[in-house]
Phi, psi and omega in degrees: 000143182284164176278143180286163174279135177281106183293312176201155182268042175199163181287160171265118177275122190226125176286128183235148183255149178293138167083359182258138175277131179244154181227100181286137177285122179262344181272332183092003186263348186295139177281349182252036183312143002271011183261154188288139169239010180094004187288354180282345191307135175089005179246180177262021176258156177217149177291155179260112180278135175205163172227164178243162177257348180225130175285122180180182179270136180235152176273101175267142180300132180249340182274346180064019176254024187260040176054036178073019180254146183285327184271138184299134170239015174098357186304335183294332179296341181268001183276000000 
């Protein structure tokens, strides 16, 4: 598998709604960061579907080095 593009070296604080499907960009190429816009097509990346249980701002991974998960785990601090 190829390496993702680092969209930014910090998380995206994103307001999310309960009950809505979200698709986090795992390739780093989306113009709608941190969410997918289909830019991964033709690559070995796929968007990560997720929902939240509480409506609030969430820190979504911007560096794409988060082991394929949408929520920031601080991996950008190692870049």
